[in-house]
C-alpha atoms as a printed R data frame, in Angstrom:
    type eleno elety resid chain resno       x       y        z
1   ATOM     1    CA   MET     A     1 -19.787  32.904 -112.465
2   ATOM     2    CA   ASP     A     2 -17.753  30.983 -109.894
3   ATOM     3    CA   GLU     A     3 -17.600  27.290 -110.339
4   ATOM     4    CA   ALA     A     4 -19.674  25.474 -107.693
5   ATOM     5    CA   ALA     A     5 -17.694  23.778 -104.874
6   ATOM     6    CA   ASP     A     6 -17.164  20.121 -105.260
7   ATOM     7    CA   PRO     A     7 -19.741  18.542 -103.004
8   ATOM     8    CA   SER     A     8 -17.899  15.217 -102.921
9   ATOM     9    CA   PRO     A     9 -16.622  14.347  -99.441
10  ATOM    10    CA   THR     A    10 -12.948  14.565  -98.735
11  ATOM    11    CA   GLU     A    11 -10.867  11.934  -96.931
12  ATOM    12    CA   ASP     A    12 -10.945  13.891  -93.655
13  ATOM    13    CA   SER     A    13 -14.728  14.037  -93.519
14  ATOM    14    CA   PHE     A    14 -15.211  10.248  -93.196
15  ATOM    15    CA   PRO     A    15 -16.104   9.018  -89.608
16  ATOM    16    CA   VAL     A    16 -13.368   7.040  -87.893
17  ATOM    17    CA   ALA     A    17 -14.187   4.227  -85.424
18  ATOM    18    CA   ASN     A    18 -12.496   4.226  -81.982
19  ATOM    19    CA   ILE     A    19 -11.583   0.598  -81.452
20  ATOM    20    CA   LYS     A    20 -11.074  -0.559  -77.786
21  ATOM    21    CA   GLU     A    21  -9.676  -3.868  -76.842
22  ATOM    22    CA   THR     A    22 -12.238  -5.915  -74.920
23  ATOM    23    CA   ARG     A    23 -11.382  -8.372  -72.111
24  ATOM    24    CA   THR     A    24 -12.105 -11.979  -72.491
25  ATOM    25    CA   PRO     A    25 -14.423 -13.802  -70.028
26  ATOM    26    CA   SER     A    26 -11.430 -15.468  -68.409
27  ATOM    27    CA   GLN     A    27  -9.789 -12.078  -67.806
28  ATOM    28    CA   MET     A    28 -12.983 -10.685  -66.243
29  ATOM    29    CA   ALA     A    29 -13.287 -13.739  -63.984
30  ATOM    30    CA   GLY     A    30  -9.689 -13.271  -62.882
31  ATOM    31    CA   THR     A    31 -10.389  -9.657  -61.869
32  ATOM    32    CA   VAL     A    32 -13.433 -10.678  -59.801
33  ATOM    33    CA   VAL     A    33 -11.497 -13.472  -58.105
34  ATOM    34    CA   SER     A    34  -8.608 -11.150  -57.262
35  ATOM    35    CA   ARG     A    35 -10.991  -8.647  -55.684
36  ATOM    36    CA   LEU     A    36 -12.667 -11.393  -53.670
37  ATOM    37    CA   TRP     A    37  -9.269 -12.544  -52.427
38  ATOM    38    CA   LEU     A    38  -8.408  -9.005  -51.424
39  ATOM    39    CA   ALA     A    39 -11.672  -8.676  -49.469
40  ATOM    40    CA   THR     A    40 -11.052 -12.064  -47.846
41  ATOM    41    CA   VAL     A    41  -7.557 -11.092  -46.772
42  ATOM    42    CA   LEU     A    42  -8.844  -7.827  -45.322
43  ATOM    43    CA   CYS     A    43 -11.563  -9.677  -43.380
44  ATOM    44    CA   LEU     A    44  -9.021 -12.166  -42.049
45  ATOM    45    CA   ALA     A    45  -6.739  -9.336  -40.984
46  ATOM    46    CA   VAL     A    46  -9.578  -7.607  -39.130
47  ATOM    47    CA   ALA     A    47 -10.637 -10.884  -37.466
48  ATOM    48    CA   ALA     A    48  -7.053 -11.625  -36.426
49  ATOM    49    CA   GLY     A    49  -6.773  -8.153  -34.942
50  ATOM    50    CA   LEU     A    50  -9.966  -8.635  -32.947
51  ATOM    51    CA   VAL     A    51  -8.830 -12.046  -31.689
52  ATOM    52    CA   TRP     A    52  -5.435 -10.683  -30.705
53  ATOM    53    CA   SER     A    53  -7.062  -7.770  -28.905
54  ATOM    54    CA   GLN     A    54  -9.347 -10.183  -27.052
55  ATOM    55    CA   VAL     A    55  -6.455 -12.445  -26.071
56  ATOM    56    CA   ARG     A    56  -4.410  -9.509  -24.823
57  ATOM    57    CA   SER     A    57  -7.347  -8.281  -22.716
58  ATOM    58    CA   ARG     A    58  -7.512 -11.589  -20.830
59  ATOM    59    CA   GLY     A    59  -5.826 -12.001  -17.494
60  ATOM    60    CA   PRO     A    60  -4.799 -15.170  -15.649
61  ATOM    61    CA   VAL     A    61  -6.986 -18.222  -15.105
62  ATOM    62    CA   ILE     A    62  -7.404 -18.928  -11.385
63  ATOM    63    CA   GLU     A    63  -9.020 -21.735   -9.382
64  ATOM    64    CA   VAL     A    64 -11.273 -21.324   -6.341
65  ATOM    65    CA   HIS     A    65 -12.373 -24.252   -4.172
66  ATOM    66    CA   PHE     A    66 -15.891 -24.147   -2.698
67  ATOM    67    CA   THR     A    67 -17.777 -26.678   -0.595
68  ATOM    68    CA   GLU     A    68 -21.021 -26.145   -2.544
69  ATOM    69    CA   GLY     A    69 -21.893 -24.703   -5.940
70  ATOM    70    CA   HIS     A    70 -25.188 -22.994   -4.936
71  ATOM    71    CA   GLY     A    71 -26.447 -22.988   -8.548
72  ATOM    72    CA   LEU     A    72 -23.326 -21.408  -10.039
73  ATOM    73    CA   GLU     A    73 -22.897 -22.042  -13.789
74  ATOM    74    CA   PRO     A    74 -20.262 -21.397  -16.502
75  ATOM    75    CA   ASP     A    75 -20.293 -17.828  -17.867
76  ATOM    76    CA   ASP     A    76 -21.547 -16.429  -14.539
77  ATOM    77    CA   PRO     A    77 -19.713 -13.191  -13.660
78  ATOM    78    CA   VAL     A    78 -17.125 -12.449  -10.999
79  ATOM    79    CA   ARG     A    79 -17.734  -9.018   -9.468
80  ATOM    80    CA   TYR     A    80 -15.875  -6.525   -7.334
81  ATOM    81    CA   ARG     A    81 -17.750  -3.411   -6.185
82  ATOM    82    CA   GLY     A    82 -20.535  -4.258   -8.644
83  ATOM    83    CA   ILE     A    83 -18.170  -4.366  -11.664
84  ATOM    84    CA   ASP     A    84 -17.449  -7.531  -13.674
85  ATOM    85    CA   VAL     A    85 -13.781  -8.448  -13.251
86  ATOM    86    CA   GLY     A    86 -13.880 -12.002  -14.576
87  ATOM    87    CA   GLN     A    87 -16.051 -14.870  -15.754
88  ATOM    88    CA   VAL     A    88 -16.578 -18.461  -14.693
89  ATOM    89    CA   GLN     A    89 -15.013 -20.767  -17.282
90  ATOM    90    CA   GLU     A    90 -15.597 -24.211  -15.825
91  ATOM    91    CA   ILE     A    91 -16.972 -25.931  -12.714
92  ATOM    92    CA   VAL     A    92 -15.732 -29.411  -11.812
93  ATOM    93    CA   LEU     A    93 -15.719 -31.668   -8.777
94  ATOM    94    CA   SER     A    94 -12.519 -31.631   -6.733
95  ATOM    95    CA   GLU     A    95 -10.257 -34.688   -6.884
96  ATOM    96    CA   ASN     A    96 -11.305 -36.026   -3.474
97  ATOM    97    CA   LEU     A    97 -14.983 -35.112   -4.060
98  ATOM    98    CA   ASP     A    98 -15.085 -32.822   -1.015
99  ATOM    99    CA   GLY     A    99 -16.264 -29.812   -2.999
100 ATOM   100    CA   ILE     A   100 -16.037 -28.095   -6.355
101 ATOM   101    CA   VAL     A   101 -13.293 -26.247   -8.210
102 ATOM   102    CA   VAL     A   102 -14.311 -23.135  -10.136
103 ATOM   103    CA   ARG     A   103 -11.957 -21.974  -12.890
104 ATOM   104    CA   ILE     A   104 -12.199 -18.236  -13.469
105 ATOM   105    CA   GLN     A   105 -10.887 -16.173  -16.380
106 ATOM   106    CA   MET     A   106  -9.833 -12.785  -15.026
107 ATOM   107    CA   THR     A   107  -9.557  -9.741  -17.259
108 ATOM   108    CA   ASP     A   108  -6.153  -8.211  -17.916
109 ATOM   109    CA   ALA     A   109  -7.139  -4.916  -16.289
110 ATOM   110    CA   THR     A   110  -8.150  -6.656  -13.036
111 ATOM   111    CA   ALA     A   111  -5.486  -9.372  -12.890
112 ATOM   112    CA   ALA     A   112  -4.002  -7.774   -9.752
113 ATOM   113    CA   ILE     A   113  -7.082  -8.855   -7.777
114 ATOM   114    CA   ALA     A   114  -5.818 -12.457   -7.869
115 ATOM   115    CA   ARG     A   115  -3.256 -12.156   -5.056
116 ATOM   116    CA   GLU     A   116  -2.532 -13.603   -1.650
117 ATOM   117    CA   GLY     A   117  -5.263 -12.767    0.831
118 ATOM   118    CA   SER     A   118  -8.011 -12.210   -1.748
119 ATOM   119    CA   ARG     A   119 -11.355 -13.667   -0.743
120 ATOM   120    CA   PHE     A   120 -13.986 -15.222   -2.987
121 ATOM   121    CA   TRP     A   121 -17.540 -16.280   -2.173
122 ATOM   122    CA   ILE     A   122 -20.730 -17.176   -4.035
123 ATOM   123    CA   GLU     A   123 -23.225 -14.347   -3.648
124 ATOM   124    CA   ARG     A   124 -26.761 -15.597   -3.106
125 ATOM   125    CA   PRO     A   125 -29.885 -14.456   -1.221
126 ATOM   126    CA   ASP     A   126 -29.288 -14.241    2.527
127 ATOM   127    CA   ILE     A   127 -31.941 -12.913    4.887
128 ATOM   128    CA   SER     A   128 -31.038 -13.070    8.559
129 ATOM   129    CA   PHE     A   129 -31.047 -10.971   11.705
130 ATOM   130    CA   GLY     A   130 -29.134  -7.778   11.089
131 ATOM   131    CA   GLN     A   131 -28.574  -8.123    7.353
132 ATOM   132    CA   VAL     A   132 -30.260  -8.705    4.015
133 ATOM   133    CA   ARG     A   133 -27.917  -9.588    1.137
134 ATOM   134    CA   GLY     A   134 -27.984 -10.824   -2.436
135 ATOM   135    CA   LEU     A   135 -31.583 -10.036   -3.338
136 ATOM   136    CA   ASP     A   136 -30.441  -9.088   -6.867
137 ATOM   137    CA   THR     A   137 -29.449 -12.721   -7.424
138 ATOM   138    CA   LEU     A   138 -33.124 -13.706   -7.287
139 ATOM   139    CA   VAL     A   139 -33.418 -12.210  -10.787
140 ATOM   140    CA   GLY     A   140 -29.921 -12.391  -12.248
141 ATOM   141    CA   GLY     A   141 -28.751 -15.619  -10.639
142 ATOM   142    CA   PRO     A   142 -25.744 -16.203   -8.382
143 ATOM   143    CA   PHE     A   143 -22.310 -14.749   -9.037
144 ATOM   144    CA   ILE     A   144 -18.899 -14.829   -7.392
145 ATOM   145    CA   GLY     A   145 -17.979 -11.879   -5.218
146 ATOM   146    CA   VAL     A   146 -14.372 -10.985   -4.495
147 ATOM   147    CA   VAL     A   147 -12.379  -8.555   -2.402
148 ATOM   148    CA   PRO     A   148  -8.626  -8.244   -3.044
149 ATOM   149    CA   GLY     A   149  -5.961  -8.914   -0.467
150 ATOM   150    CA   PRO     A   150  -3.287  -6.433    0.657
151 ATOM   151    CA   ALA     A   151  -1.798  -4.330   -2.125
152 ATOM   152    CA   GLU     A   152   1.727  -5.626   -1.480
153 ATOM   153    CA   ALA     A   153   0.673  -9.305   -1.627
154 ATOM   154    CA   THR     A   154   2.116 -11.612   -4.278
155 ATOM   155    CA   PRO     A   155   0.016 -12.982   -7.185
156 ATOM   156    CA   CYS     A   156  -1.801 -16.257   -6.548
157 ATOM   157    CA   GLN     A   157  -3.787 -18.675   -8.703
158 ATOM   158    CA   ARG     A   158  -5.437 -21.015   -6.150
159 ATOM   159    CA   PHE     A   159  -7.863 -19.918   -3.435
160 ATOM   160    CA   GLU     A   160 -10.189 -21.364   -0.806
161 ATOM   161    CA   GLY     A   161 -13.640 -19.849   -1.199
162 ATOM   162    CA   LEU     A   162 -15.685 -18.603    1.751
163 ATOM   163    CA   GLU     A   163 -19.094 -19.947    2.683
164 ATOM   164    CA   GLY     A   164 -20.544 -16.446    2.842
165 ATOM   165    CA   ALA     A   165 -19.802 -12.820    2.113
166 ATOM   166    CA   SER     A   166 -16.484 -11.563    3.387
167 ATOM   167    CA   ALA     A   167 -15.627  -8.437    5.363
168 ATOM   168    CA   PRO     A   168 -16.734  -4.985    4.174
169 ATOM   169    CA   LEU     A   169 -14.862  -3.836    1.085
170 ATOM   170    CA   ASN     A   170 -13.527  -0.674    2.650
171 ATOM   171    CA   SER     A   171 -11.851  -2.479    5.551
172 ATOM   172    CA   ILE     A   172 -10.574  -5.777    4.224
173 ATOM   173    CA   ALA     A   173  -6.961  -4.676    3.905
174 ATOM   174    CA   ASP     A   174  -6.684  -2.936    7.294
175 ATOM   175    CA   GLY     A   175  -8.799  -5.174    9.516
176 ATOM   176    CA   LEU     A   176  -7.582  -8.047   11.679
177 ATOM   177    CA   GLU     A   177  -8.427 -11.728   11.281
178 ATOM   178    CA   VAL     A   178  -7.990 -14.080   14.247
179 ATOM   179    CA   VAL     A   179  -8.901 -17.691   14.968
180 ATOM   180    CA   LEU     A   180 -11.142 -18.779   17.844
181 ATOM   181    CA   GLU     A   181 -10.897 -22.387   19.061
182 ATOM   182    CA   SER     A   182 -13.408 -24.301   21.167
183 ATOM   183    CA   ALA     A   183 -14.544 -27.832   21.866
184 ATOM   184    CA   HIS     A   184 -18.049 -27.082   20.573
185 ATOM   185    CA   ARG     A   185 -19.642 -24.769   18.050
186 ATOM   186    CA   LEU     A   186 -21.426 -22.750   20.746
187 ATOM   187    CA   GLY     A   187 -24.085 -21.527   18.334
188 ATOM   188    CA   LEU     A   188 -21.707 -19.650   16.024
189 ATOM   189    CA   GLN     A   189 -22.185 -19.328   12.277
190 ATOM   190    CA   ALA     A   190 -20.868 -17.180    9.473
191 ATOM   191    CA   GLY     A   191 -22.083 -13.636   10.044
192 ATOM   192    CA   SER     A   192 -22.325 -13.878   13.851
193 ATOM   193    CA   ALA     A   193 -21.387 -10.615   15.543
194 ATOM   194    CA   VAL     A   194 -18.193 -10.019   17.502
195 ATOM   195    CA   SER     A   195 -18.851  -7.385   20.164
196 ATOM   196    CA   TYR     A   196 -17.029  -5.394   22.837
197 ATOM   197    CA   ARG     A   197 -19.176  -3.980   25.648
198 ATOM   198    CA   GLY     A   198 -22.235  -4.602   23.484
199 ATOM   199    CA   VAL     A   199 -20.842  -2.713   20.473
200 ATOM   200    CA   THR     A   200 -20.297  -4.746   17.302
201 ATOM   201    CA   VAL     A   201 -16.614  -4.611   16.323
202 ATOM   202    CA   GLY     A   202 -16.502  -7.425   13.768
203 ATOM   203    CA   HIS     A   203 -18.103 -10.655   12.680
204 ATOM   204    CA   ILE     A   204 -17.449 -14.350   12.144
205 ATOM   205    CA   LEU     A   205 -16.251 -15.304    8.663
206 ATOM   206    CA   SER     A   206 -16.530 -19.082    8.907
207 ATOM   207    CA   VAL     A   207 -16.981 -21.960   11.376
208 ATOM   208    CA   GLU     A   208 -15.537 -25.398   10.704
209 ATOM   209    CA   LEU     A   209 -13.790 -28.416   12.196
210 ATOM   210    CA   THR     A   210 -10.031 -28.755   12.354
211 ATOM   211    CA   ASP     A   211  -8.340 -31.288   10.063
212 ATOM   212    CA   GLU     A   212  -8.290 -33.838   12.904
213 ATOM   213    CA   ALA     A   213 -11.927 -33.034   13.823
214 ATOM   214    CA   ALA     A   214 -10.782 -32.511   17.424
215 ATOM   215    CA   MET     A   215 -11.769 -28.831   17.704
216 ATOM   216    CA   VAL     A   216 -14.092 -26.270   16.196
217 ATOM   217    CA   VAL     A   217 -12.362 -23.199   14.752
218 ATOM   218    CA   ALA     A   218 -14.043 -19.918   13.879
219 ATOM   219    CA   ARG     A   219 -12.345 -17.217   11.808
220 ATOM   220    CA   ALA     A   220 -13.235 -13.800   13.213
221 ATOM   221    CA   PHE     A   221 -12.744 -10.476   11.423
222 ATOM   222    CA   VAL     A   222 -12.289  -7.271   13.455
223 ATOM   223    CA   GLU     A   223 -12.861  -3.874   11.854
224 ATOM   224    CA   PRO     A   224  -9.765  -1.650   11.406
225 ATOM   225    CA   GLN     A   225 -10.840   0.977   13.946
226 ATOM   226    CA   TYR     A   226 -11.164  -1.698   16.639
227 ATOM   227    CA   ARG     A   227  -8.105  -3.849   16.008
228 ATOM   228    CA   LYS     A   228  -6.217  -2.203   18.914
229 ATOM   229    CA   LEU     A   229  -8.715  -3.880   21.231
230 ATOM   230    CA   ILE     A   230  -7.306  -7.273   20.327
231 ATOM   231    CA   ARG     A   231  -4.229  -8.098   22.413
232 ATOM   232    CA   GLU     A   232  -2.426 -11.360   23.020
233 ATOM   233    CA   ASN     A   233  -4.148 -11.625   26.445
234 ATOM   234    CA   THR     A   234  -7.642 -10.719   25.178
235 ATOM   235    CA   ARG     A   235 -10.376 -13.157   26.214
236 ATOM   236    CA   PHE     A   236 -13.281 -14.314   24.010
237 ATOM   237    CA   TRP     A   237 -16.488 -16.052   25.041
238 ATOM   238    CA   SER     A   238 -19.793 -17.055   23.482
239 ATOM   239    CA   ASN     A   239 -22.817 -14.872   24.128
240 ATOM   240    CA   SER     A   240 -25.171 -17.050   22.061
241 ATOM   241    CA   GLY     A   241 -28.591 -17.984   23.302
242 ATOM   242    CA   ILE     A   242 -30.303 -16.954   26.500
243 ATOM   243    CA   GLY     A   243 -28.847 -17.308   29.968
244 ATOM   244    CA   ILE     A   244 -31.334 -18.162   32.746
245 ATOM   245    CA   ARG     A   245 -30.556 -17.612   36.398
246 ATOM   246    CA   VAL     A   246 -32.951 -18.572   39.200
247 ATOM   247    CA   GLY     A   247 -32.501 -16.909   42.585
248 ATOM   248    CA   PHE     A   248 -34.362 -15.572   45.576
249 ATOM   249    CA   THR     A   249 -35.275 -12.461   43.581
250 ATOM   250    CA   GLY     A   250 -36.853 -14.464   40.790
251 ATOM   251    CA   ILE     A   251 -35.814 -15.591   37.309
252 ATOM   252    CA   GLU     A   252 -33.339 -13.512   35.340
253 ATOM   253    CA   LEU     A   253 -32.915 -13.782   31.588
254 ATOM   254    CA   ASP     A   254 -29.596 -12.761   30.037
255 ATOM   255    CA   ALA     A   255 -29.269 -12.144   26.289
256 ATOM   256    CA   GLU     A   256 -27.338  -9.482   24.363
257 ATOM   257    CA   THR     A   257 -29.599  -8.986   21.332
258 ATOM   258    CA   LEU     A   258 -32.146 -10.859   19.234
259 ATOM   259    CA   SER     A   259 -29.450 -11.468   16.634
260 ATOM   260    CA   THR     A   260 -27.219 -13.312   19.110
261 ATOM   261    CA   ILE     A   261 -30.162 -15.502   20.079
262 ATOM   262    CA   ALA     A   262 -30.780 -16.484   16.462
263 ATOM   263    CA   ALA     A   263 -27.318 -16.305   14.884
264 ATOM   264    CA   GLY     A   264 -24.969 -16.598   17.845
265 ATOM   265    CA   GLY     A   265 -22.258 -14.170   18.798
266 ATOM   266    CA   VAL     A   266 -18.926 -13.608   20.500
267 ATOM   267    CA   SER     A   267 -17.915 -11.073   23.134
268 ATOM   268    CA   LEU     A   268 -14.397 -10.054   24.092
269 ATOM   269    CA   ALA     A   269 -12.574  -8.283   26.889
270 ATOM   270    CA   THR     A   270  -9.002  -7.066   27.322
271 ATOM   271    CA   PRO     A   271  -7.219  -6.752   30.722
272 ATOM   272    CA   ASN     A   272  -6.439  -3.430   32.338
273 ATOM   273    CA   GLU     A   273  -2.801  -4.186   31.562
274 ATOM   274    CA   PRO     A   274  -3.116  -5.123   27.873
275 ATOM   275    CA   GLY     A   275  -0.505  -7.274   26.226
276 ATOM   276    CA   ASN     A   276   1.092  -6.881   22.823
277 ATOM   277    CA   LEU     A   277  -1.106  -6.299   19.802
278 ATOM   278    CA   ALA     A   278  -2.369  -9.573   18.355
279 ATOM   279    CA   ALA     A   279  -0.896 -10.520   14.990
280 ATOM   280    CA   GLU     A   280  -2.868 -11.659   11.949
281 ATOM   281    CA   GLY     A   281  -4.079 -15.218   12.480
282 ATOM   282    CA   HIS     A   282  -3.437 -15.265   16.252
283 ATOM   283    CA   ARG     A   283  -5.292 -18.152   17.920
284 ATOM   284    CA   PHE     A   284  -7.512 -17.624   20.977
285 ATOM   285    CA   GLN     A   285  -9.488 -19.973   23.174
286 ATOM   286    CA   LEU     A   286 -13.253 -19.393   22.963
287 ATOM   287    CA   SER     A   287 -14.926 -19.933   26.341
288 ATOM   288    CA   GLU     A   288 -18.541 -20.865   26.926
289 ATOM   289    CA   SER     A   289 -19.035 -18.023   29.409
290 ATOM   290    CA   PRO     A   290 -17.017 -15.143   30.879
291 ATOM   291    CA   ARG     A   291 -15.354 -14.953   34.237
292 ATOM   292    CA   ASP     A   292 -16.479 -12.152   36.544
293 ATOM   293    CA   GLU     A   293 -13.091 -10.442   36.331
294 ATOM   294    CA   TRP     A   294 -13.306 -10.230   32.538
295 ATOM   295    CA   ILE     A   295 -16.491  -8.196   32.820
296 ATOM   296    CA   ARG     A   296 -14.829  -5.763   35.238
297 ATOM   297    CA   TRP     A   297 -11.826  -4.991   33.004
298 ATOM   298    CA   GLN     A   298 -11.745  -1.367   31.804
299 ATOM   299    CA   PRO     A   299  -8.516  -0.747   29.878
300 ATOM   300    CA   ARG     A   300  -7.694   2.557   28.160
301 ATOM   301    CA   LEU     A   301  -6.767   1.473   24.635
302 ATOM   302    CA   GLY     A   302  -7.168   4.577   22.493
303 ATOM   303    CA   ILE     A   303  -8.962   3.006   19.535
304 ATOM   304    CA   GLY     A   304  -9.053   4.845   16.210
305 ATOM   305    CA   GLN     A   305  -5.734   6.616   16.826
């Protein structure tokens, strides 16, 4: 009979412990701190990138002088064709206290709008004969409207703001702006119509006194398709109000339209032998009434060609 196997355990059958080195509390704290520092550095890097991107997206800071603020406040938008192109940074009184200075932060993508000839105004509700503007500001508050000057104009950082909305956006670069001088206001105001043979060809941008307060000057804008009407010998006169003539046939009332009665207006005529085309900013005398010969002029000017 075979001898029974020795049931005693051999050396290989004993369990062996797997000993791992454990980290001390100070080592564990160091690992946590290092990870926190790494997360902090990553957050700082992301924040720096966002700040740098924001700084790069900013355009120039410009200044616009207005006579009145009309409720404008910091952070109000600056808009062109309904799109925000800048933001009001600060509003302060001018040095001689004759108005306010609005500092505007333009965006980098729209920096080219700040150039010579650009026009700025404060958009606000305006309900008058012939136009209704700015009703959206009743809810959203006032904002600054802008139209850029000619494409070839040089950059500019200081502007004189207009009292009201400027010329239509699609004609600002090609239209003609002239100056009308008179001893009295003759009922004109911003928005008054400029007409030729009863057809509106432009409007008045602003009415103000000269620096010496000796004359009243009105800036008139003429639409591009009608600028050939304006020659160096063109005559302008006021058609504001109602003319009354009493004669043997009775009383005659003379008025162009209801809008000229309420808001004033200007008419113009060019001689049968027209002079040279008027240049930008040409100055004309504004008469109180027309001469009979002006009414009879019928030049062939070929507008729109």
